[in-house]
ZALUMGU-205160 format. One record per atom (N, C-alpha, C): residue in three letters; atom name; x, y, z; residue number from 1. Coordinates in steps of 0.2 Angstrom, whole numbers, plus 5000, padded with zeros to 4 digits. Each point is the difference from the previous one (the first is absolute). Example, Ala and Ser with C-alpha at 12.3 -4.5 7.8 and 13.67 -1.06 7.14 Angstrom:
residues 2
<r = ala, a = N, px = 5066, py = 4972, pz = 5039, k = 1> .
<r = ala, a = CA, px = 4996, py = 5006, pz = 5000, k = 1> .
<r = ala, a = C, px = 5004, py = 5006, pz = 5000, k = 1> .
<r = ser, a = N, px = 4998, py = 5005, pz = 4996, k = 2> .
<r = ser, a = CA, px = 5004, py = 5006, pz = 5001, k = 2> .
<r = ser, a = C, px = 4996, py = 5005, pz = 5003, k = 2> .
END
This chain:
residues 79
<r = met, a = N, px = 4613, py = 4657, pz = 6186, k = 1> .
<r = met, a = CA, px = 5003, py = 4993, pz = 5004, k = 1> .
<r = met, a = C, px = 5004, py = 5001, pz = 5004, k = 1> .
<r = glu, a = N, px = 5001, py = 4999, pz = 5006, k = 2> .
<r = glu, a = CA, px = 5007, py = 5001, pz = 5003, k = 2> .
<r = glu, a = C, px = 5005, py = 4993, pz = 5000, k = 2> .
<r = gly, a = N, px = 5005, py = 5004, pz = 5001, k = 3> .
<r = gly, a = CA, px = 5005, py = 4994, pz = 5000, k = 3> .
<r = gly, a = C, px = 5003, py = 4995, pz = 4993, k = 3> .
<r = arg, a = N, px = 4995, py = 5005, pz = 4994, k = 4> .
<r = arg, a = CA, px = 5001, py = 4995, pz = 4994, k = 4> .
<r = arg, a = C, px = 5006, py = 5005, pz = 4997, k = 4> .
<r = gly, a = N, px = 5002, py = 5008, pz = 5004, k = 5> .
<r = gly, a = CA, px = 5005, py = 5002, pz = 4995, k = 5> .
<r = gly, a = C, px = 4999, py = 5004, pz = 4995, k = 5> .
<r = his, a = N, px = 4993, py = 5000, pz = 4998, k = 6> .
<r = his, a = CA, px = 4998, py = 5005, pz = 4993, k = 6> .
<r = his, a = C, px = 5000, py = 5007, pz = 5002, k = 6> .
<r = asp, a = N, px = 5002, py = 5003, pz = 4995, k = 7> .
<r = asp, a = CA, px = 4997, py = 5007, pz = 5004, k = 7> .
<r = asp, a = C, px = 4995, py = 5004, pz = 4993, k = 7> .
<r = arg, a = N, px = 4995, py = 4998, pz = 5000, k = 8> .
<r = arg, a = CA, px = 4994, py = 5002, pz = 4997, k = 8> .
<r = arg, a = C, px = 5002, py = 5006, pz = 4996, k = 8> .
<r = arg, a = N, px = 5001, py = 5006, pz = 5003, k = 9> .
<r = arg, a = CA, px = 5001, py = 5006, pz = 4998, k = 9> .
<r = arg, a = C, px = 5006, py = 5000, pz = 4994, k = 9> .
<r = gly, a = N, px = 5004, py = 4999, pz = 5003, k = 10> .
<r = gly, a = CA, px = 5007, py = 4996, pz = 4995, k = 10> .
<r = gly, a = C, px = 4998, py = 4997, pz = 4994, k = 10> .
<r = asp, a = N, px = 4995, py = 4996, pz = 5001, k = 11> .
<r = asp, a = CA, px = 5000, py = 4994, pz = 4995, k = 11> .
<r = asp, a = C, px = 4996, py = 5005, pz = 4993, k = 11> .
<r = his, a = N, px = 4993, py = 5004, pz = 5004, k = 12> .
<r = his, a = CA, px = 4997, py = 5003, pz = 4997, k = 12> .
<r = his, a = C, px = 5003, py = 5007, pz = 4995, k = 12> .
<r = gln, a = N, px = 5007, py = 5000, pz = 5004, k = 13> .
<r = gln, a = CA, px = 5004, py = 5007, pz = 4995, k = 13> .
<r = gln, a = C, px = 5004, py = 4996, pz = 4996, k = 13> .
<r = ala, a = N, px = 5003, py = 4992, pz = 5003, k = 14> .
<r = ala, a = CA, px = 5003, py = 4998, pz = 4994, k = 14> .
<r = ala, a = C, px = 4996, py = 4997, pz = 4994, k = 14> .
<r = leu, a = N, px = 4995, py = 5000, pz = 4999, k = 15> .
<r = leu, a = CA, px = 4995, py = 4998, pz = 4994, k = 15> .
<r = leu, a = C, px = 4997, py = 5007, pz = 4996, k = 15> .
<r = ser, a = N, px = 5000, py = 5004, pz = 5004, k = 16> .
<r = ser, a = CA, px = 4996, py = 5008, pz = 4997, k = 16> .
<r = ser, a = C, px = 5009, py = 5002, pz = 4995, k = 16> .
<r = asp, a = N, px = 5005, py = 5000, pz = 5003, k = 17> .
<r = asp, a = CA, px = 5007, py = 4998, pz = 4998, k = 17> .
<r = asp, a = C, px = 5001, py = 4998, pz = 4993, k = 17> .
<r = ala, a = N, px = 4998, py = 4991, pz = 5002, k = 18> .
<r = ala, a = CA, px = 5003, py = 4998, pz = 4994, k = 18> .
<r = ala, a = C, px = 4994, py = 4999, pz = 4994, k = 18> .
<r = val, a = N, px = 4993, py = 5002, pz = 5001, k = 19> .
<r = val, a = CA, px = 4996, py = 5005, pz = 4996, k = 19> .
<r = val, a = C, px = 5002, py = 5006, pz = 4997, k = 19> .
<r = arg, a = N, px = 5002, py = 5005, pz = 5000, k = 20> .
<r = arg, a = CA, px = 5003, py = 5004, pz = 4998, k = 20> .
<r = arg, a = C, px = 5008, py = 4999, pz = 4995, k = 20> .
<r = arg, a = N, px = 5003, py = 4995, pz = 5003, k = 21> .
<r = arg, a = CA, px = 5005, py = 4999, pz = 4997, k = 21> .
<r = arg, a = C, px = 4999, py = 4997, pz = 4994, k = 21> .
<r = val, a = N, px = 4995, py = 4995, pz = 5001, k = 22> .
<r = val, a = CA, px = 5000, py = 4997, pz = 4993, k = 22> .
<r = val, a = C, px = 4997, py = 5004, pz = 4996, k = 22> .
<r = glu, a = N, px = 4994, py = 5005, pz = 5001, k = 23> .
<r = glu, a = CA, px = 4997, py = 5004, pz = 4995, k = 23> .
<r = glu, a = C, px = 5003, py = 5004, pz = 4998, k = 23> .
<r = arg, a = N, px = 5006, py = 5002, pz = 5004, k = 24> .
<r = arg, a = CA, px = 5005, py = 5003, pz = 4998, k = 24> .
<r = arg, a = C, px = 5004, py = 4999, pz = 4994, k = 24> .
<r = gln, a = N, px = 5002, py = 4993, pz = 4999, k = 25> .
<r = gln, a = CA, px = 5004, py = 4997, pz = 4996, k = 25> .
<r = gln, a = C, px = 4999, py = 4994, pz = 4994, k = 25> .
<r = thr, a = N, px = 4992, py = 5000, pz = 5002, k = 26> .
<r = thr, a = CA, px = 4997, py = 4996, pz = 4994, k = 26> .
<r = thr, a = C, px = 4994, py = 5005, pz = 4995, k = 26> .
<r = gly, a = N, px = 4998, py = 5007, pz = 5005, k = 27> .
<r = gly, a = CA, px = 4997, py = 5004, pz = 4995, k = 27> .
<r = gly, a = C, px = 4993, py = 4997, pz = 5002, k = 27> .
<r = gly, a = N, px = 5000, py = 4992, pz = 5002, k = 28> .
<r = gly, a = CA, px = 4992, py = 4997, pz = 4998, k = 28> .
<r = gly, a = C, px = 4996, py = 5001, pz = 5007, k = 28> .
<r = gln, a = N, px = 4992, py = 4999, pz = 4999, k = 29> .
<r = gln, a = CA, px = 4999, py = 5002, pz = 5006, k = 29> .
<r = gln, a = C, px = 4996, py = 4993, pz = 5004, k = 29> .
<r = val, a = N, px = 5002, py = 5000, pz = 5004, k = 30> .
<r = val, a = CA, px = 4999, py = 4996, pz = 5006, k = 30> .
<r = val, a = C, px = 4995, py = 4998, pz = 5002, k = 30> .
<r = leu, a = N, px = 4996, py = 4992, pz = 5001, k = 31> .
<r = leu, a = CA, px = 4994, py = 4999, pz = 4997, k = 31> .
<r = leu, a = C, px = 5000, py = 4998, pz = 5010, k = 31> .
<r = ser, a = N, px = 5005, py = 4999, pz = 5002, k = 32> .
<r = ser, a = CA, px = 5001, py = 4996, pz = 5008, k = 32> .
<r = ser, a = C, px = 5003, py = 5000, pz = 5004, k = 32> .
<r = ala, a = N, px = 5002, py = 5000, pz = 5006, k = 33> .
<r = ala, a = CA, px = 5007, py = 4998, pz = 5001, k = 33> .
<r = ala, a = C, px = 4996, py = 4997, pz = 5008, k = 33> .
<r = glu, a = N, px = 5009, py = 4997, pz = 5002, k = 34> .
<r = glu, a = CA, px = 4998, py = 4997, pz = 5007, k = 34> .
<r = glu, a = C, px = 5006, py = 4997, pz = 5003, k = 34> .
<r = arg, a = N, px = 4999, py = 4996, pz = 5005, k = 35> .
<r = arg, a = CA, px = 5007, py = 5000, pz = 5004, k = 35> .
<r = arg, a = C, px = 4998, py = 4990, pz = 5000, k = 35> .
<r = val, a = N, px = 5006, py = 4997, pz = 4997, k = 36> .
<r = val, a = CA, px = 4998, py = 4993, pz = 5000, k = 36> .
<r = val, a = C, px = 5006, py = 4997, pz = 5001, k = 36> .
<r = pro, a = N, px = 5000, py = 4993, pz = 5006, k = 37> .
<r = pro, a = CA, px = 5005, py = 4995, pz = 5001, k = 37> .
<r = pro, a = C, px = 5004, py = 4998, pz = 4994, k = 37> .
<r = phe, a = N, px = 5008, py = 5001, pz = 5001, k = 38> .
<r = phe, a = CA, px = 5004, py = 4996, pz = 4997, k = 38> .
<r = phe, a = C, px = 5007, py = 5001, pz = 5004, k = 38> .
<r = asp, a = N, px = 5002, py = 4994, pz = 4998, k = 39> .
<r = asp, a = CA, px = 5007, py = 4998, pz = 5004, k = 39> .
<r = asp, a = C, px = 5001, py = 5002, pz = 5006, k = 39> .
<r = gly, a = N, px = 4993, py = 4997, pz = 5005, k = 40> .
<r = gly, a = CA, px = 5003, py = 5003, pz = 5007, k = 40> .
<r = gly, a = C, px = 5001, py = 5008, pz = 5000, k = 40> .
<r = arg, a = N, px = 4996, py = 5004, pz = 4996, k = 41> .
<r = arg, a = CA, px = 4998, py = 5008, pz = 5002, k = 41> .
<r = arg, a = C, px = 4995, py = 5002, pz = 4995, k = 41> .
<r = asp, a = N, px = 4996, py = 5006, pz = 5002, k = 42> .
<r = asp, a = CA, px = 4996, py = 5003, pz = 4996, k = 42> .
<r = asp, a = C, px = 5003, py = 5003, pz = 4995, k = 42> .
<r = val, a = N, px = 4997, py = 5002, pz = 4993, k = 43> .
<r = val, a = CA, px = 5004, py = 5001, pz = 4994, k = 43> .
<r = val, a = C, px = 4992, py = 5005, pz = 4999, k = 43> .
<r = asn, a = N, px = 5000, py = 5006, pz = 4995, k = 44> .
<r = asn, a = CA, px = 4996, py = 5003, pz = 4998, k = 44> .
<r = asn, a = C, px = 4999, py = 4996, pz = 4992, k = 44> .
<r = arg, a = N, px = 4991, py = 4999, pz = 4998, k = 45> .
<r = arg, a = CA, px = 5000, py = 4998, pz = 4995, k = 45> .
<r = arg, a = C, px = 4995, py = 5006, pz = 4997, k = 45> .
<r = val, a = N, px = 5002, py = 5000, pz = 4994, k = 46> .
<r = val, a = CA, px = 4998, py = 5005, pz = 4996, k = 46> .
<r = val, a = C, px = 4997, py = 4999, pz = 4992, k = 46> .
<r = lys, a = N, px = 4993, py = 5000, pz = 5000, k = 47> .
<r = lys, a = CA, px = 4998, py = 5001, pz = 4993, k = 47> .
<r = lys, a = C, px = 5000, py = 5006, pz = 4997, k = 47> .
<r = val, a = N, px = 5001, py = 5000, pz = 4992, k = 48> .
<r = val, a = CA, px = 5001, py = 5006, pz = 4997, k = 48> .
<r = val, a = C, px = 4999, py = 4998, pz = 4993, k = 48> .
<r = val, a = N, px = 4994, py = 5004, pz = 4995, k = 49> .
<r = val, a = CA, px = 4999, py = 4999, pz = 4995, k = 49> .
<r = val, a = C, px = 5005, py = 5005, pz = 4996, k = 49> .
<r = asp, a = N, px = 5005, py = 4997, pz = 4997, k = 50> .
<r = asp, a = CA, px = 5004, py = 5005, pz = 4994, k = 50> .
<r = asp, a = C, px = 4994, py = 5004, pz = 4994, k = 50> .
<r = ser, a = N, px = 5005, py = 5002, pz = 4995, k = 51> .
<r = ser, a = CA, px = 4998, py = 5005, pz = 4995, k = 51> .
<r = ser, a = C, px = 4996, py = 4996, pz = 4996, k = 51> .
<r = ser, a = N, px = 5003, py = 4995, pz = 4999, k = 52> .
<r = ser, a = CA, px = 4998, py = 4993, pz = 4995, k = 52> .
<r = ser, a = C, px = 4994, py = 4997, pz = 5003, k = 52> .
<r = gly, a = N, px = 4996, py = 5001, pz = 5006, k = 53> .
<r = gly, a = CA, px = 4996, py = 4996, pz = 5002, k = 53> .
<r = gly, a = C, px = 5002, py = 4992, pz = 5001, k = 53> .
<r = arg, a = N, px = 5007, py = 5000, pz = 5003, k = 54> .
<r = arg, a = CA, px = 5001, py = 4992, pz = 5004, k = 54> .
<r = arg, a = C, px = 4999, py = 5002, pz = 5007, k = 54> .
<r = val, a = N, px = 4999, py = 4997, pz = 5004, k = 55> .
<r = val, a = CA, px = 5000, py = 4999, pz = 5006, k = 55> .
<r = val, a = C, px = 5007, py = 4997, pz = 5002, k = 55> .
<r = arg, a = N, px = 5003, py = 5004, pz = 5005, k = 56> .
<r = arg, a = CA, px = 5008, py = 4998, pz = 5003, k = 56> .
<r = arg, a = C, px = 4999, py = 4999, pz = 5008, k = 56> .
<r = ile, a = N, px = 5002, py = 4996, pz = 5003, k = 57> .
<r = ile, a = CA, px = 5003, py = 5000, pz = 5006, k = 57> .
<r = ile, a = C, px = 5007, py = 5000, pz = 5003, k = 57> .
<r = tyr, a = N, px = 5000, py = 5007, pz = 5005, k = 58> .
<r = tyr, a = CA, px = 5005, py = 5001, pz = 5002, k = 58> .
<r = tyr, a = C, px = 5002, py = 4997, pz = 5007, k = 58> .
<r = met, a = N, px = 5005, py = 4997, pz = 5001, k = 59> .
<r = met, a = CA, px = 5002, py = 4998, pz = 5010, k = 59> .
<r = met, a = C, px = 5004, py = 5007, pz = 5001, k = 59> .
<r = asp, a = N, px = 4999, py = 5002, pz = 5005, k = 60> .
<r = asp, a = CA, px = 5004, py = 5008, pz = 5003, k = 60> .
<r = asp, a = C, px = 5003, py = 4997, pz = 5005, k = 60> .
<r = asp, a = N, px = 5005, py = 4997, pz = 5001, k = 61> .
<r = asp, a = CA, px = 5005, py = 4998, pz = 5008, k = 61> .
<r = asp, a = C, px = 5002, py = 5007, pz = 5005, k = 61> .
<r = pro, a = N, px = 4994, py = 5000, pz = 5004, k = 62> .
<r = pro, a = CA, px = 5004, py = 5005, pz = 5003, k = 62> .
<r = pro, a = C, px = 5009, py = 5001, pz = 5003, k = 62> .
<r = gln, a = N, px = 5001, py = 4994, pz = 5001, k = 63> .
<r = gln, a = CA, px = 5008, py = 4999, pz = 5002, k = 63> .
<r = gln, a = C, px = 5005, py = 5001, pz = 4995, k = 63> .
<r = ser, a = N, px = 4998, py = 5000, pz = 4994, k = 64> .
<r = ser, a = CA, px = 5003, py = 4999, pz = 4994, k = 64> .
<r = ser, a = C, px = 5001, py = 5008, pz = 5000, k = 64> .
<r = arg, a = N, px = 4998, py = 5007, pz = 5003, k = 65> .
<r = arg, a = CA, px = 5000, py = 5006, pz = 4998, k = 65> .
<r = arg, a = C, px = 5006, py = 4999, pz = 4994, k = 65> .
<r = gly, a = N, px = 5000, py = 5006, pz = 4994, k = 66> .
<r = gly, a = CA, px = 5005, py = 5002, pz = 4996, k = 66> .
<r = gly, a = C, px = 4997, py = 4995, pz = 4993, k = 66> .
<r = glu, a = N, px = 5001, py = 4995, pz = 5002, k = 67> .
<r = glu, a = CA, px = 4997, py = 4996, pz = 4993, k = 67> .
<r = glu, a = C, px = 4991, py = 5000, pz = 4995, k = 67> .
<r = ala, a = N, px = 5001, py = 5001, pz = 4996, k = 68> .
<r = ala, a = CA, px = 4994, py = 5001, pz = 4996, k = 68> .
<r = ala, a = C, px = 4993, py = 4993, pz = 5001, k = 68> .
<r = pro, a = N, px = 4994, py = 5003, pz = 5002, k = 69> .
<r = pro, a = CA, px = 4994, py = 4994, pz = 5001, k = 69> .
<r = pro, a = C, px = 5002, py = 4993, pz = 4996, k = 69> .
<r = arg, a = N, px = 5002, py = 4995, pz = 5000, k = 70> .
<r = arg, a = CA, px = 4998, py = 4997, pz = 4995, k = 70> .
<r = arg, a = C, px = 4995, py = 4996, pz = 4998, k = 70> .
<r = thr, a = N, px = 4996, py = 5000, pz = 4992, k = 71> .
<r = thr, a = CA, px = 4997, py = 4995, pz = 4999, k = 71> .
<r = thr, a = C, px = 5000, py = 4993, pz = 5002, k = 71> .
<r = arg, a = N, px = 4995, py = 4996, pz = 5000, k = 72> .
<r = arg, a = CA, px = 4998, py = 4994, pz = 5003, k = 72> .
<r = arg, a = C, px = 5006, py = 4997, pz = 4993, k = 72> .
<r = gly, a = N, px = 5004, py = 4994, pz = 5002, k = 73> .
<r = gly, a = CA, px = 5002, py = 4997, pz = 4993, k = 73> .
<r = gly, a = C, px = 4996, py = 4997, pz = 4994, k = 73> .
<r = asp, a = N, px = 4994, py = 4999, pz = 5002, k = 74> .
<r = asp, a = CA, px = 4997, py = 4996, pz = 4993, k = 74> .
<r = asp, a = C, px = 4996, py = 5004, pz = 4998, k = 74> .
<r = asp, a = N, px = 5001, py = 5008, pz = 5001, k = 75> .
<r = asp, a = CA, px = 4997, py = 5005, pz = 4998, k = 75> .
<r = asp, a = C, px = 5006, py = 5004, pz = 4993, k = 75> .
<r = asn, a = N, px = 5005, py = 5001, pz = 5002, k = 76> .
<r = asn, a = CA, px = 5004, py = 5003, pz = 4995, k = 76> .
<r = asn, a = C, px = 5001, py = 4996, pz = 4991, k = 76> .
<r = asp, a = N, px = 5003, py = 5005, pz = 4997, k = 77> .
<r = asp, a = CA, px = 4999, py = 5000, pz = 4994, k = 77> .
<r = asp, a = C, px = 5004, py = 5005, pz = 4997, k = 77> .
<r = asn, a = N, px = 5003, py = 4996, pz = 4993, k = 78> .
<r = asn, a = CA, px = 5005, py = 5005, pz = 4999, k = 78> .
<r = asn, a = C, px = 4999, py = 5003, pz = 4993, k = 78> .
<r = asp, a = N, px = 4993, py = 5004, pz = 5001, k = 79> .
<r = asp, a = CA, px = 4998, py = 5006, pz = 4993, k = 79> .
<r = asp, a = C, px = 5004, py = 5005, pz = 5001, k = 79> .
END
């Protein structure tokens, strides 16, 4: 779509990078990944199953490079 300012190739690359980053940091298996709107911009939502079988959802914001992807707030626990 012209005029919307989206770079589909860049979006796809950012999503691929997010998947690799989450795989590397968690050691889990990625179930799905998609771009979703959040706070006026698109972020990468990556769903992962961890070694204990729990499904975790990580939100990776391409604008905050250098930070680790965060899980959803209600998904954190203190194991």
